C-alpha positions as CSV (number, residue, x, y, z in Angstrom):
1,X,-17.8,-6.2,-109.5
2,X,-20.8,-4.5,-108.1
3,X,-21.6,-7.7,-106.2
4,X,-18.2,-7.7,-104.6
5,X,-18.5,-4.1,-103.5
6,X,-21.9,-4.8,-102.0
7,X,-20.5,-7.7,-100.0
8,X,-17.6,-5.7,-98.7
9,X,-20.0,-2.8,-97.8
10,X,-22.3,-5.2,-96.0
11,X,-19.4,-6.7,-94.1
12,X,-18.1,-3.3,-93.0
13,X,-21.5,-2.2,-91.9
14,X,-21.9,-5.4,-89.9
15,X,-18.5,-5.1,-88.2
16,X,-19.1,-1.4,-87.3
17,X,-22.4,-2.3,-85.7
18,X,-20.9,-5.1,-83.6
19,X,-18.2,-2.7,-82.3
20,X,-20.7,-0.1,-81.2
21,X,-22.7,-2.6,-79.1
22,X,-21.6,-3.4,-75.4
23,X,-19.9,-6.7,-75.1
24,X,-20.8,-8.3,-71.6
25,X,-18.0,-9.7,-69.4
26,X,-17.6,-13.5,-69.4
27,X,-19.5,-15.3,-66.6
28,X,-16.5,-16.5,-64.8
29,X,-15.0,-13.0,-64.6
30,X,-18.2,-11.6,-63.2
31,X,-18.3,-14.3,-60.5
32,X,-14.7,-13.5,-59.4
33,X,-15.5,-9.8,-59.2
34,X,-18.6,-10.3,-57.2
35,X,-16.8,-12.7,-54.8
36,X,-14.0,-10.1,-54.2
37,X,-16.6,-7.4,-53.6
38,X,-18.5,-9.7,-51.2
39,X,-15.3,-10.5,-49.3
40,X,-14.5,-6.8,-49.0
41,X,-17.9,-6.0,-47.6
42,X,-17.7,-8.8,-45.0
43,X,-14.3,-7.6,-44.0
44,X,-15.6,-4.1,-43.4
45,X,-18.4,-5.4,-41.3
46,X,-16.1,-7.6,-39.2
47,X,-13.8,-4.6,-38.6
48,X,-16.6,-2.4,-37.5
49,X,-18.0,-5.1,-35.2
50,X,-14.5,-5.7,-33.6
51,X,-14.0,-2.0,-32.9
52,X,-17.4,-1.9,-31.3
53,X,-16.7,-5.0,-29.3
54,X,-13.4,-3.5,-28.1
55,X,-15.2,-0.4,-26.9
56,X,-17.6,-2.6,-25.0
57,X,-14.8,-4.5,-23.3
58,X,-13.2,-1.2,-22.3
59,X,-16.4,0.0,-20.8
60,X,-17.0,-3.2,-18.9
61,X,-13.6,-2.8,-17.2
62,X,-15.2,-0.1,-15.1
63,X,-17.6,-1.2,-12.3
64,X,-21.2,-0.7,-13.2
65,X,-23.2,1.5,-10.7
66,X,-25.5,-0.5,-8.5
67,X,-28.3,0.8,-6.3
68,X,-28.0,-1.5,-3.3
69,X,-24.3,-2.5,-3.5
70,X,-22.5,0.5,-4.9
71,X,-18.8,-0.1,-5.7
72,X,-16.5,2.2,-3.8
73,X,-13.1,2.6,-5.3
74,X,-10.4,3.7,-2.8
75,X,-9.0,7.1,-3.4
76,X,-5.3,6.8,-3.9
77,X,-3.2,8.8,-1.5
78,X,-0.2,10.4,-3.1
79,X,3.0,9.9,-1.0
80,X,4.1,13.2,0.5
81,X,6.3,14.5,3.3
82,X,3.9,14.6,6.1
83,X,6.0,16.0,8.9
84,X,6.4,19.8,9.3
85,X,9.8,21.4,9.2
86,X,11.0,22.1,12.7
87,X,14.0,24.1,13.9
88,X,16.6,21.6,15.1
89,X,17.1,23.7,18.2
90,X,13.5,23.7,19.2
91,X,12.2,21.6,22.1
92,X,11.3,18.1,21.1
93,X,7.6,17.2,20.7
94,X,5.3,14.9,18.8
95,X,3.3,16.3,15.8
96,X,-0.1,14.7,15.7
97,X,-2.1,14.5,12.5
98,X,-5.5,12.8,11.7
99,X,-6.4,11.5,8.3
100,X,-8.8,9.0,6.7
101,X,-7.4,6.1,4.6
102,X,-9.9,3.6,3.0
103,X,-12.6,4.8,5.4
104,X,-10.2,4.0,8.3
105,X,-9.5,6.9,10.7
106,X,-5.8,7.1,11.1
107,X,-3.8,9.2,13.7
108,X,-0.2,9.8,12.9
109,X,2.4,10.6,15.5
110,X,5.6,12.3,14.2
111,X,8.4,12.8,16.7
112,X,10.6,15.9,16.2
113,X,13.9,16.6,17.8
114,X,13.7,13.3,19.8
115,X,15.5,10.0,19.9
116,X,14.0,6.5,20.2
117,X,15.0,4.0,22.8
118,X,13.3,0.9,24.5
119,X,12.2,0.4,28.1
120,X,11.1,-2.5,30.2
121,X,8.7,-2.1,33.1
122,X,6.7,0.8,34.4
123,X,7.5,4.3,32.9
124,X,7.6,7.4,35.0
125,X,4.7,9.5,33.8
126,X,6.3,12.6,35.3
127,X,9.3,12.3,33.0
128,X,9.1,15.6,31.0
129,X,11.7,14.4,28.5
130,X,9.3,11.9,27.0
131,X,7.3,13.0,24.0
132,X,5.9,9.6,22.9
133,X,5.4,6.1,24.5
134,X,3.8,3.0,23.2
135,X,4.1,-0.7,24.0
136,X,6.6,-2.4,21.8
137,X,7.1,-6.2,21.9
138,X,4.6,-8.9,22.9
139,X,5.0,-10.8,26.1
140,X,4.8,-14.6,26.2
141,X,1.7,-16.1,27.9
142,X,3.4,-19.1,29.2
143,X,6.5,-17.7,31.0
144,X,6.1,-14.0,30.7
145,X,9.2,-13.6,28.6
146,X,9.5,-11.2,25.6
147,X,8.5,-12.6,22.3
148,X,11.3,-12.4,19.7
149,X,14.7,-10.9,19.8
150,X,15.2,-7.9,22.1
151,X,18.2,-5.7,22.9
152,X,18.0,-3.1,25.6
153,X,20.8,-0.6,25.7
154,X,23.2,-3.1,24.2
155,X,22.1,-6.0,26.4
156,X,20.4,-9.0,24.7
157,X,17.2,-9.8,26.7
158,X,15.5,-12.2,24.4
159,X,16.3,-14.2,21.2
160,X,14.1,-15.7,18.6
161,X,12.6,-15.3,15.1
162,X,8.9,-15.8,15.7
163,X,8.2,-12.5,14.0
164,X,10.1,-11.2,10.9
165,X,9.5,-7.5,11.5
166,X,12.1,-5.5,13.3
167,X,12.9,-2.1,14.6
168,X,16.3,-0.9,15.7
169,X,17.7,2.3,17.2
170,X,21.5,2.6,16.9
171,X,23.4,5.7,17.5
172,X,20.3,7.8,17.0
173,X,19.3,6.2,13.7
174,X,16.0,4.3,13.6
175,X,15.6,1.5,11.1
176,X,12.3,-0.3,10.4
177,X,12.3,-3.4,8.2
178,X,11.3,-7.0,7.5
179,X,13.9,-9.8,7.3
180,X,14.6,-13.3,8.6
181,X,18.2,-12.3,9.4
182,X,19.7,-8.8,10.1
183,X,23.0,-7.7,11.4
184,X,21.3,-5.0,13.4
185,X,20.7,-7.3,16.3
186,X,24.5,-7.8,16.7
187,X,25.2,-4.2,15.9
188,X,22.8,-3.0,18.6
189,X,24.5,-5.3,21.1
190,X,27.9,-4.0,20.3
191,X,27.1,-0.3,20.1
192,X,24.7,-0.1,23.1
193,X,21.6,0.2,20.9
194,X,18.1,-1.1,20.9
195,X,16.3,-3.8,18.9
196,X,13.0,-5.7,19.0
197,X,10.9,-7.8,16.7
198,X,7.2,-7.6,15.9
199,X,4.7,-8.6,13.2
200,X,5.6,-7.3,9.8
201,X,3.0,-5.2,8.1
202,X,4.5,-3.6,5.0
203,X,7.8,-4.3,3.2
204,X,8.9,-2.1,0.3
205,X,5.4,-0.7,0.0
206,X,3.8,-4.2,-0.3
207,X,1.3,-5.6,2.2
208,X,2.3,-8.6,4.3
209,X,-0.5,-10.8,5.7
210,X,-0.3,-12.2,9.2
211,X,-1.9,-15.2,10.8
212,X,-3.8,-13.6,13.7
213,X,-7.4,-12.8,12.8
214,X,-10.0,-10.7,14.4
215,X,-10.2,-6.9,14.8
216,X,-8.6,-4.6,17.3
217,X,-7.2,-1.1,17.6
218,X,-3.9,-1.3,15.6
219,X,-0.6,0.5,16.0
220,X,2.6,0.5,14.0
221,X,6.0,2.2,13.6
222,X,6.6,3.2,10.0
223,X,9.2,4.5,7.6
224,X,8.0,6.6,4.7
225,X,10.7,8.1,2.5
226,X,13.1,8.1,5.4
227,X,10.7,9.7,7.9
228,X,9.9,7.6,11.0
229,X,6.5,8.0,12.6
230,X,3.9,6.0,14.5
231,X,0.3,5.2,13.4
232,X,-2.9,4.3,15.4
233,X,-6.3,3.4,14.1
234,X,-9.4,5.1,15.5
235,X,-11.5,2.0,14.9
236,X,-10.9,-1.7,15.3
237,X,-9.4,-3.2,12.2
238,X,-8.0,-6.5,10.9
239,X,-4.2,-6.9,10.3
240,X,-4.8,-7.0,6.6
241,X,-7.0,-3.8,6.4
242,X,-4.5,-2.0,8.6
243,X,-1.5,-3.0,6.5
244,X,-3.4,-2.0,3.4
245,X,-4.2,1.4,4.8
246,X,-0.5,1.9,5.6
247,X,0.5,0.9,2.1
248,X,-2.0,3.3,0.6
249,X,-0.6,6.0,2.8
250,X,2.6,5.5,1.0
251,X,4.5,3.7,3.8
252,X,7.7,1.9,2.6
253,X,8.2,-0.2,5.8
254,X,6.0,-0.9,8.7
255,X,6.2,-3.0,11.9
256,X,3.4,-3.6,14.4
257,X,3.3,-2.2,17.9
258,X,1.1,-3.7,20.6
259,X,-2.4,-2.4,20.0
260,X,-5.8,-3.0,21.6
261,X,-6.0,-1.3,25.1
262,X,-2.2,-1.1,25.5
263,X,-1.5,2.2,27.2
264,X,0.7,5.1,25.9
265,X,0.8,8.8,25.4
266,X,2.1,11.6,23.2
267,X,3.1,15.2,24.0
268,X,2.4,17.8,21.3
269,X,4.2,21.1,20.6
270,X,2.0,22.9,23.2
271,X,3.1,20.5,25.8
272,X,-0.3,18.9,26.0
273,X,-0.4,15.1,26.7
274,X,-2.6,12.9,24.6
275,X,-3.2,9.5,26.1
276,X,-4.4,6.4,24.3
277,X,-5.4,2.9,25.5
278,X,-6.1,2.1,29.2
279,X,-3.8,3.0,32.0
280,X,-5.0,0.2,34.3
281,X,-1.4,-0.9,34.9
282,X,-0.6,2.6,36.2
283,X,-3.7,3.0,38.3
284,X,-3.1,-0.4,40.0
285,X,-6.3,-2.0,38.6
286,X,-4.2,-4.6,36.9
287,X,-0.8,-6.2,37.5
288,X,1.7,-5.2,34.8
289,X,3.7,-8.2,33.4
290,X,7.3,-8.0,34.4
291,X,8.7,-7.8,30.8
292,X,6.2,-5.3,29.4
293,X,8.3,-3.3,27.0
294,X,7.9,0.2,25.5
295,X,9.2,2.2,22.6
296,X,10.1,5.6,24.0
297,X,10.9,8.9,22.2
298,X,12.7,11.5,24.4
299,X,13.7,15.0,23.7
300,X,17.3,15.4,22.6
């Protein structure tokens, strides 16, 4: 009996001792836990690296400053109504504004209380009704005819689609646009209006590239938010750079006017005449082509 109790006591003591000692996890469980922990650590590292890489990519999108070839980003010009408000009963004149677009000096001519028409041949410089004159369509080098479709006071003078830009003045409304076909040619013919074609520069705010290369003083007639005005560069520019400057100015539609040394003038609100180009045709130093055409704004 004493022997049995002793065996039981020894067994109880032995069991209690084994319960108090820490029983280590099986080897395969420890391997799994360590693997999960390792994967988690790797995932955190990859996430941190990807975030850092994304930041680097964002930073690289901006041009890095350079000493000898600095990157100059063009300053965007917010479209705005550039013409001043003028009493409709006031005497017509041309508002003249100077600005700088993409390092290109731009002079803007905004006619007020005036109507646009076309003219062929020499213009009377003493005509006080005129507030702006600039050469409109090109003249053919082979036969001296007008390049592209042209309507003068309802009379078709020339036909053709060599240039897709157009400008029409019908019943006092001026339309500038770019299209292969437009009903405005026929409408100008029927209603006694005016129509001519020239190089397209801007259509719906987008630049249109032209074939002629080289640089020259550039001019254009533009439509921005329904306001019609003319533009001239103060420096010689390519067609592309000129068109880009007009687009950055916020112009919706733009059609070329003869540039280079072509003669013209504008009369401001103080009745001062501002000439541009060379007046060699008017001084007799050069012979004016028979079909030289002009866009003319006259006081209403």
